[in-house]
C-alpha positions in Angstrom: 270.7 -17.4 2.8 271.8 -20.6 4.5 269.5 -23.5 4.3 268.1 -25.3 7.3 269.0 -28.8 8.0 266.6 -31.5 6.9 264.1 -32.2 9.7 264.5 -35.5 11.4 262.2 -37.2 13.8 262.8 -36.6 17.4 261.0 -36.8 20.7 259.0 -33.7 21.2 256.9 -32.2 23.8 253.1 -32.1 23.2 250.8 -29.2 24.0 250.4 -30.5 27.6 254.1 -30.5 28.1 254.4 -34.4 27.8 257.2 -35.9 25.9 256.7 -38.6 23.4 255.6 -39.0 19.8 257.4 -37.8 16.7 258.2 -34.2 16.3 259.3 -32.1 13.3 260.9 -28.7 13.0 257.5 -27.3 12.7 256.7 -28.5 16.1 259.6 -26.7 17.4 258.5 -23.4 15.9 256.6 -20.8 17.8 252.9 -21.4 18.1 252.0 -18.7 15.5 254.2 -20.3 12.9 252.9 -23.8 13.3 250.2 -25.4 11.1 246.9 -25.5 12.9 245.9 -29.0 14.1 242.8 -29.6 12.0 240.9 -32.8 12.0 239.8 -33.2 8.5 237.8 -36.2 9.2 235.3 -34.0 11.2 234.7 -31.9 8.1 234.4 -34.7 5.6 230.7 -34.3 5.5 230.9 -30.6 4.8 233.3 -31.1 2.0 230.8 -33.1 0.1 227.7 -31.2 1.2 225.8 -29.1 -1.3 225.8 -26.2 1.1 227.4 -23.0 0.0 230.8 -22.2 1.5 234.5 -22.6 1.1 236.5 -25.6 2.0 237.5 -25.2 5.6 241.2 -25.8 4.8 241.4 -23.4 1.9 244.2 -21.0 2.5 243.3 -17.3 3.1 244.3 -16.3 -0.4 242.8 -16.8 -3.7 240.7 -20.0 -3.9 242.9 -21.5 -6.6 246.3 -20.5 -5.1 247.9 -21.5 -1.9 249.0 -18.9 0.5 252.6 -20.0 0.2 254.5 -22.1 -2.2 255.0 -25.7 -1.2 257.4 -25.9 1.6 260.9 -26.9 0.8 261.6 -29.8 3.0 265.3 -28.7 3.0 264.3 -25.4 4.3 262.9 -25.6 7.8 262.1 -21.9 8.3 258.7 -22.1 6.6 255.5 -23.5 8.1 254.4 -26.7 6.5 250.6 -26.6 5.5 248.9 -29.8 4.4 247.8 -30.0 0.9 243.9 -29.6 0.5 242.0 -29.5 -2.7 239.4 -26.7 -3.5 235.9 -28.1 -3.8 234.0 -26.4 -6.7 230.8 -27.8 -5.4 230.8 -25.2 -2.6 230.9 -22.4 -5.1 227.4 -21.3 -6.1 228.6 -20.2 -9.5 229.5 -23.9 -10.3 226.0 -24.8 -11.1 223.8 -22.1 -9.6 221.3 -22.1 -12.5 220.2 -25.5 -11.5 220.2 -24.6 -7.8 216.9 -23.4 -6.5 217.3 -20.2 -4.4 215.3 -19.8 -1.2 212.4 -17.3 -1.4 210.1 -16.3 1.5 206.7 -17.7 1.1 204.9 -14.3 0.9 207.2 -13.3 -2.0 206.6 -16.4 -4.1 204.4 -15.7 -7.1 202.0 -18.6 -6.2 201.3 -16.8 -3.0 200.9 -13.2 -3.9 199.4 -13.4 -7.4 196.2 -15.2 -6.2 196.0 -12.7 -3.3 196.2 -9.8 -5.7 193.6 -11.3 -8.0 191.3 -12.1 -5.1 191.5 -8.5 -3.8 190.7 -7.1 -7.2 187.8 -9.4 -7.6 186.6 -8.6 -4.1 186.6 -4.8 -4.8 184.7 -5.4 -8.0 182.3 -7.7 -6.3 181.6 -5.2 -3.5 180.7 -2.5 -6.1 178.4 -4.9 -7.9 176.8 -6.0 -4.6 176.3 -2.3 -3.7 174.5 -1.7 -7.0 172.1 -4.5 -6.4 171.7 -3.4 -2.8 170.5 0.0 -3.9 168.5 -1.4 -6.8 166.6 -3.9 -4.6 166.5 -1.6 -1.6 168.5 -4.0 0.5 167.9 -7.6 1.3 165.2 -9.2 3.4 166.0 -10.0 7.0 164.4 -12.0 9.7 163.3 -10.9 13.1 166.5 -11.9 14.9 168.7 -10.1 12.4 167.0 -6.7 12.9 168.5 -6.0 16.3 171.8 -4.3 17.0 172.7 -6.9 19.6 172.5 -10.6 20.0 174.2 -13.5 18.1 172.5 -12.9 14.8 173.8 -9.4 14.6 177.3 -10.8 14.4 176.3 -13.3 11.7 176.4 -10.7 9.0 178.9 -8.2 10.6 181.6 -10.6 11.7 182.5 -12.5 8.4 183.5 -9.3 6.5 185.7 -8.3 9.5 187.4 -11.8 9.4 188.1 -11.4 5.7 189.5 -7.9 6.3 191.7 -9.1 9.1 193.0 -12.0 7.0 193.9 -9.7 4.1 195.7 -7.3 6.4 197.6 -10.1 8.1 198.8 -11.5 4.7 200.0 -8.1 3.5 201.7 -7.6 6.9 203.5 -10.9 6.3 204.6 -9.7 2.9 205.8 -6.4 4.3 207.8 -8.1 7.0 209.6 -10.4 4.5 210.4 -7.4 2.2 211.9 -5.6 5.2 214.0 -8.7 6.1 215.2 -9.2 2.6 216.2 -5.6 2.0 219.7 -5.8 3.6 220.6 -8.8 1.4 219.3 -7.1 -1.7 221.4 -4.1 -0.9 224.4 -6.3 -0.4 223.9 -8.3 -3.6 223.8 -5.0 -5.6 227.2 -4.1 -4.0 228.9 -1.1 -2.6 226.5 -1.1 0.4 227.4 1.0 3.5 226.8 -0.8 6.8 223.9 1.4 7.9 222.0 0.3 4.8 222.9 -3.4 5.0 224.7 -5.0 7.9 223.4 -2.7 10.6 219.9 -2.4 9.1 216.8 -3.9 10.6 213.5 -2.4 9.6 211.4 -5.0 11.4 212.2 -3.5 14.8 210.7 -0.1 14.1 207.1 0.8 14.3 205.3 0.8 11.0 204.0 4.4 11.5 207.6 5.6 11.4 209.7 3.0 9.6 208.6 4.2 6.1 210.3 7.5 6.8 213.7 5.7 7.4 213.1 3.6 4.3 212.6 6.7 2.1 215.7 8.3 3.7 217.7 5.2 2.8 216.2 5.1 -0.7 214.6 1.8 0.0 211.4 2.9 -1.8 209.9 -0.6 -2.0 210.1 -1.0 1.8 208.5 2.4 2.3 205.7 1.8 -0.1 205.1 -1.7 1.2 204.8 -0.3 4.7 202.4 2.5 3.6 200.2 -0.2 2.0 200.0 -2.0 5.3 199.0 1.2 7.0 196.4 1.7 4.3 195.2 -1.8 5.0 194.4 -0.8 8.6 191.1 0.7 7.2 190.0 -2.7 6.0 188.6 -3.8 9.3 186.6 -0.8 10.5 185.2 -0.4 7.0 184.2 -4.0 6.9 182.5 -3.7 10.3 180.5 -0.7 9.0 179.7 -2.2 5.6 176.4 -3.9 6.5 173.6 -1.9 8.1 169.9 -2.7 8.9 167.7 0.1 7.9 164.0 0.9 8.1 163.1 0.7 4.4 159.8 1.9 2.9 159.1 -1.0 0.5 156.2 -2.5 -1.4 155.9 -6.3 -2.0 154.3 -7.5 -5.3 150.8 -6.2 -6.1 147.9 -7.8 -4.2 144.2 -7.8 -4.9 141.7 -6.5 -2.4 138.0 -6.3 -2.4 136.4 -3.2 -3.7 133.6 -2.2 -1.3 131.8 0.5 -3.4 130.6 0.9 -7.0 129.6 4.2 -8.5 125.8 4.4 -8.6 122.7 6.0 -7.0 122.0 4.4 -3.6 118.5 5.3 -2.5 118.2 2.9 0.4 116.2 3.3 3.6 118.7 5.8 5.1 118.3 7.9 2.0 114.5 8.0 2.2 114.2 8.7 5.9 117.1 11.3 5.7 119.1 9.5 8.3 122.2 9.5 6.1 121.8 13.3 5.6 121.3 14.1 9.2 124.4 12.0 10.2 126.4 13.7 7.6 125.4 17.2 8.8 126.2 16.2 12.4 129.7 15.0 11.5 130.4 18.0 9.4 129.3 20.3 12.2 131.4 18.5 14.7 134.4 18.5 12.4 134.5 22.3 12.2 133.7 22.7 15.9 136.1 20.1 17.3 138.6 19.8 14.5 137.9 16.1 14.0 139.1 15.8 10.4 137.7 13.9 7.5 136.6 10.2 7.8 138.2 7.4 5.8 138.1 7.6 2.0 137.3 11.4 2.0 140.0 13.8 1.0 139.4 17.5 0.1 136.6 17.6 -2.5 136.9 13.8 -3.3 134.9 10.9 -2.0 136.7 7.7 -3.0 135.2 4.3 -3.5 136.0 2.3 -0.3 138.1 -0.9 -0.5 139.4 -3.4 1.9 142.6 -2.4 3.8 145.0 -5.4 4.0 146.0 -5.0 7.6 147.2 -8.6 7.6 150.1 -7.5 5.5 151.1 -4.4 7.4 149.7 -2.3 10.3 151.7 0.8 9.4 152.4 1.9 5.9 150.7 3.3 2.8 148.5 1.7 0.1 148.6 2.8 -3.5 145.6 2.0 -5.6 143.7 3.1 -8.7 140.0 3.4 -8.1 137.0 5.7 -8.7 135.9 8.9 -6.9 133.2 11.5 -6.8 134.4 15.0 -7.0 132.1 17.5 -5.2 132.4 21.2 -5.8 130.3 23.4 -3.4 130.7 26.5 -5.6 130.1 28.8 -2.7 130.3 32.6 -3.1 129.6 35.7 -1.0 126.4 37.3 -2.0 125.5 41.0 -2.1 123.2 41.6 0.9 121.1 44.6 1.3 119.4 45.1 4.7 116.3 47.4 5.0 114.7 48.2 8.4 111.1 47.2 8.8 109.2 48.9 11.6 111.0 49.3 15.0 112.9 46.1 15.2 112.5 44.2 11.9 114.8 44.0 8.9 114.3 42.9 5.3 117.4 41.3 3.7 117.9 40.7 0.0 120.9 38.4 -0.9 121.8 38.5 -4.6 124.3 36.5 -6.7 124.5 35.7 -10.4 121.0 37.0 -11.0 119.4 35.0 -8.2 117.9 36.8 -5.2 116.9 35.4 -1.9 114.9 37.5 0.6 114.5 36.8 4.3 113.0 38.9 7.1 114.2 39.0 10.8 113.0 40.7 14.0 114.8 41.4 17.2 113.7 38.3 19.0 117.3 37.3 19.6 120.6 39.1 19.0 121.9 36.6 16.4 119.9 34.8 13.8 120.9 32.2 11.1 119.3 29.7 8.7 119.6 27.9 5.4 117.2 27.9 2.4 117.0 27.1 -1.3 117.2 29.7 -4.0 113.8 28.7 -5.5 113.6 29.1 -9.2 117.2 30.2 -9.6 118.0 27.4 -12.1 115.0 27.0 -14.5 113.4 23.5 -14.8 115.5 22.0 -12.0 113.8 20.5 -8.9 114.4 22.3 -5.6 116.7 19.5 -4.3 119.1 20.4 -7.1 118.8 24.2 -6.8 121.4 26.4 -5.2 121.2 27.1 -1.4 121.8 30.1 0.8 123.4 30.1 4.3 122.5 33.4 5.9 123.4 35.1 9.2 122.2 38.3 10.9 123.3 40.1 14.1 122.0 43.0 16.1 125.3 43.5 17.9 126.6 45.9 15.2 125.4 49.3 14.5 123.5 49.3 12.3 122.5 45.6 12.4 124.2 43.6 9.7 123.5 40.6 7.6 125.7 38.2 5.6 124.7 35.4 3.1 126.6 32.7 1.1 125.4 31.3 -2.1 126.3 27.6 -2.9 125.5 25.6 -6.0 127.0 22.1 -5.6 128.0 19.9 -8.5 129.6 16.5 -8.9 131.9 14.8 -11.4 133.1 11.2 -11.6 136.8 10.3 -11.9 139.3 7.6 -12.2 141.9 8.4 -9.6 145.1 7.2 -8.0 145.0 7.4 -4.3 147.3 6.7 -1.3 145.8 5.5 2.0 147.5 5.5 5.4 147.1 2.0 6.8 147.1 3.0 10.4 144.3 5.6 10.2 142.6 4.5 7.0 142.8 8.1 5.9 143.5 9.3 2.3 146.8 11.1 2.1 146.6 12.1 -1.6 144.2 11.9 -4.6 145.3 12.4 -8.2 142.9 12.5 -11.1 143.6 10.2 -13.9 140.6 10.5 -16.3 136.9 11.5 -16.1 134.2 8.9 -16.1 131.3 9.4 -18.5 128.7 7.3 -20.3 131.3 5.8 -22.6 133.7 4.7 -19.8 134.2 0.9 -19.7 135.7 0.7 -16.1 134.1 -2.2 -14.2 134.0 0.1 -11.2 131.7 2.5 -13.0 129.4 0.0 -14.7 126.5 1.2 -12.6 127.2 4.9 -12.8 124.6 5.5 -15.5 121.9 6.7 -13.0 124.4 9.4 -11.9 125.4 10.7 -15.2 122.0 10.0 -16.7 118.5 9.9 -15.3 117.4 10.5 -12.6 120.3 12.7 -11.6 121.6 13.7 -15.0 124.8 14.9 -13.5 123.2 17.1 -10.8 124.2 17.0 -7.1 121.8 16.9 -4.2 122.0 20.2 -2.3 121.3 18.3 1.0 118.9 21.0 2.2 115.8 20.3 0.2 114.6 16.7 -0.5 112.3 14.8 -2.7 109.9 13.5 -0.1 106.7 11.6 -0.7 104.3 11.6 2.2 106.9 12.2 4.8 106.1 11.6 8.5 106.8 14.1 11.2 110.1 12.5 12.0 111.4 12.8 8.5 110.3 16.4 8.4 112.1 17.0 11.8 115.3 15.5 10.3 115.0 17.8 7.4 114.7 20.8 9.6 117.5 19.7 11.8 119.8 19.4 8.7 118.8 22.9 7.6 119.7 24.3 11.0 122.7 22.2 11.9 125.0 23.5 9.2 124.5 27.3 9.8 124.5 26.7 13.5 128.0 25.2 13.5 129.2 28.0 11.3 127.7 30.5 13.8 129.4 28.8 16.7 132.8 28.8 15.0 132.5 32.5 14.1 131.6 33.4 17.7 134.6 31.5 19.0 137.1 33.0 16.5 139.3 36.0 17.3 137.1 39.1 17.3 133.9 37.1 17.6 130.8 37.6 15.4 131.5 41.3 15.0 134.8 40.6 13.3 133.2 37.8 11.2 130.6 40.2 9.8 133.1 42.9 9.1 135.5 40.6 7.3 132.9 38.5 5.6 134.5 35.3 6.9 131.3 33.4 7.0 131.8 32.3 3.4 135.1 30.6 4.1 133.6 28.7 7.0 130.6 27.8 5.0 132.8 26.3 2.3 134.6 24.1 4.9 131.4 22.8 6.5 129.3 22.4 3.4 132.1 20.6 1.4 132.5 18.0 4.1 128.8 17.6 4.3 128.4 17.0 0.6 131.3 14.5 0.6 129.6 12.5 3.4 126.4 12.6 1.4 128.3 11.4 -1.7 129.7 8.5 0.3 126.3 7.1 1.3 124.3 8.2 -1.8 126.6 8.0 -4.8 128.1 4.5 -4.1 126.5 1.1 -4.0 127.7 -1.6 -1.7 129.8 -4.3 -3.5 131.9 -7.3 -2.6 132.2 -8.8 -6.1 135.0 -6.6 -7.6 138.7 -6.7 -6.8 141.2 -4.0 -7.4 145.0 -4.4 -7.4 146.9 -2.4 -4.7 150.5 -1.9 -3.6 151.1 -2.0 0.1 154.1 0.2 1.0 155.3 -0.4 4.5 158.4 -0.2 6.6 160.6 -3.3 6.5 163.9 -4.1 8.2 166.3 -4.5 5.3 170.0 -5.3 5.1 171.9 -2.7 3.2 175.4 -2.1 2.1 176.8 1.3 3.1 177.7 3.4 0.0 180.5 5.3 1.7 182.0 2.2 3.4 181.9 0.1 0.2 183.4 2.8 -2.0 186.3 3.5 0.3 186.8 -0.3 0.9 186.9 -1.0 -2.8 189.4 1.9 -3.5 191.6 0.7 -0.7 191.5 -2.9 -1.9 192.4 -1.9 -5.4 195.2 0.4 -4.3 196.8 -2.3 -2.1 196.3 -5.0 -4.7 197.6 -3.1 -7.7 200.5 -1.2 -6.0 201.3 -4.3 -4.0 201.5 -6.5 -7.1 203.8 -3.9 -8.8 206.0 -3.9 -5.7 206.2 -7.7 -5.9 207.3 -7.6 -9.5 210.0 -5.0 -8.8 211.1 -6.9 -5.7 211.3 -10.1 -7.8 213.5 -8.3 -10.3 215.8 -6.8 -7.7 216.5 -10.0 -6.0 217.2 -12.0 -9.2 220.9 -12.3 -8.3 220.3 -13.2 -4.7 220.5 -17.0 -4.4 220.1 -17.8 -0.8 219.9 -21.5 -0.1 218.5 -21.1 3.4 216.1 -18.9 5.3 218.0 -16.0 6.8 217.5 -14.7 10.3 218.9 -17.5 12.4 222.3 -17.6 14.0 223.4 -20.4 11.7 222.4 -18.4 8.7 224.5 -15.4 9.9 227.5 -17.6 10.4 227.2 -19.3 7.0 227.4 -16.0 5.1 229.8 -14.2 7.4 232.2 -16.8 8.8 235.8 -17.0 7.7 235.6 -13.6 6.1 237.4 -10.3 6.9 234.1 -9.1 8.3 234.1 -11.9 10.9 237.7 -11.1 11.9 236.8 -7.4 12.0 233.9 -7.9 14.4 235.5 -10.7 16.4 235.3 -9.8 20.1 233.0 -6.8 19.7 229.6 -7.0 21.4 228.4 -3.4 21.8 226.4 -1.8 19.0 228.6 1.3 19.2 231.6 -0.9 18.5 229.9 -2.3 15.5 229.2 1.2 14.1 232.7 2.4 14.7 234.3 -0.7 13.3 232.2 -0.8 10.1 232.2 3.0 9.5 233.3 4.1 6.0 233.4 0.6 4.7 231.5 -0.9 1.8 230.2 -4.5 1.5 228.7 -6.8 -1.0 227.6 -10.4 -1.3 229.5 -12.5 -3.8 226.7 -14.1 -6.0 228.9 -17.1 -6.5 229.4 -18.0 -2.9 226.8 -15.9 -1.1 229.5 -14.8 1.3 229.8 -11.2 2.6 233.0 -9.6 1.4 234.3 -6.2 2.3 235.7 -3.6 0.0 239.5 -4.2 -0.3 239.1 -7.8 0.5 240.3 -10.4 -2.0 237.5 -11.0 -4.6 235.5 -7.9 -3.9 236.0 -6.4 -7.4 236.0 -9.7 -9.2 232.6 -10.6 -7.6 229.9 -10.5 -10.2 227.4 -7.8 -9.4 224.1 -6.9 -11.2 223.4 -3.4 -12.5 222.7 -0.5 -10.3 220.2 -1.1 -7.6 216.6 -0.7 -8.7 213.7 1.0 -7.1 210.1 1.5 -8.0 211.1 5.0 -9.2 213.6 3.5 -11.6 210.8 2.0 -13.5 209.2 5.4 -13.8 212.5 6.9 -15.2 213.5 8.3 -11.9 216.7 6.4 -11.2 217.8 6.4 -7.6 221.2 7.7 -6.9 223.9 5.1 -6.7 225.9 4.9 -3.6 229.4 6.0 -4.1 231.7 3.2 -5.1 235.5 2.8 -4.7 237.8 0.8 -6.9 238.8 -2.4 -5.2 242.4 -3.2 -4.6 244.0 -6.3 -6.0 243.9 -9.4 -3.9 246.5 -9.5 -1.2 248.3 -12.8 -1.9 251.3 -13.7 0.3 254.4 -14.6 -1.7 257.5 -16.6 -0.7 260.4 -14.5 0.5 263.1 -14.0 -2.0 
């Protein structure tokens, strides 16, 4: 081949068509064959910069080889390129172990490890707080806290919500950075198709759907991180429902109250003039007629020693106390009554029970007759006021006329009891026997009970019909007669107003049941005034159970919140460790996502030339279809399969996933053998 003449300086024409200046043969060549006019001084800073990248004037061949051999000055047919040296400082592999790679803040261990530890401790703390909430029956609140509205309501409900929102926001930040880093991780592992790297952007898809795409792309860490964020959505509603104010039935520490009655025989003025007996009979009669109910400190067959009700502590609640009581048993039974006619209108009635017989005569002065008497001599050597009584009834409305009688022999016993009292009504709601009281008992509340268990009562109970009277006046005798008539009168009235009237009461013998009801209450009222002495010197301990507004932790909300916190913390921490392992070969020196970042890793590459001039997404997809890409760990440049250096680029092992750690290796993307670098050679 003939050689070209040596180039000599000559006047040339510049790019603007002006003559002047020196020209060479290269200036006379076509534009495509001329060396580009590069001002090296403008890139002087970049050549010494620690930034990752190639020297701008490196030929498009191997970094250590020029595209063409040095131009022979005697041969003018070749372009003449200026000599430029390769700067090893721009290769990450030169000293990359001493170069600190950029890592997103949420993926740094000093960020996520304290977050994971805090969430684990928070879950444990919630369960511990729930334990003490249930054990202590909540926590005390103040008046302003007990409403469902107002500022104070948000004082205890808003802080947990703020904590929950903060935790969710932090995990959302972590999730976003994992999504942003995924294309780079895929590229650094190599053989990455464009739809899983260059064209991938998980941050633009709604979290409710993006995890499906991540699973489809085998990006399991992205999918699980997104699911953790979705699980974290329960943090806020559960935190808002965690604290509740409940009406709690609670007792403060035991308090002492004044005992108002001591066991002992009380023969005061009202006892001697029978006022207390007459009052008791009137109340008992009214109770069965008008359904009044029992008065305070009387329950069933028990008359309890009265004590002070601490209404200053609560106005609605229950008092628990251990005290003393008199148990009264009326021992009422239906007698066997035999009625025999006497003359035209009279009847002789004999009522018999347990060997005792009481006889009474009636005449037809009125259709219905009733009365109460004592079984005289039924119990030997016992005064009449301790003898059994009989409540009898007779009617002429049946054919033949019919009589009914009830035998009652009352008795009393003394007991130590545990009682509950309703504060609002002062009524007893329960009485439980603890132990009997006798002459050997050492209870301070029974110190004066000797005249009940011993002389003069010797354990007997007043029958309330006959009394030990000494020179009574007419008024006392009238009260005695009134008591004797009032009890059977009330029973007669109740029987008459019951279904079926008196006729049904006689045929069913229901007088005995009504007699038990009236006579028991009457004896209890007598016990309250006769068998207790007034006292203000003794105190008894009581517990005041009342309804309080208490701040509770919700069991369901705390358990679910704790499980969610542990799940997000433990699985999230595991994801962080796997992600840290997967990006170990990714040495970014800048934060990706900006235009400058994209240019720095894609400029002056075959990829840049491939996409030059294409703006539509469809063009991107068609252009990049069936191609594979990777990031060269030395230079952090994106290189394409078939491009110079693709196969020589150091790549880590097969891409990892969270399932790899469990022995379920994710399937590698198909890889193709790279071609040898295409290096231009000089023509022969």
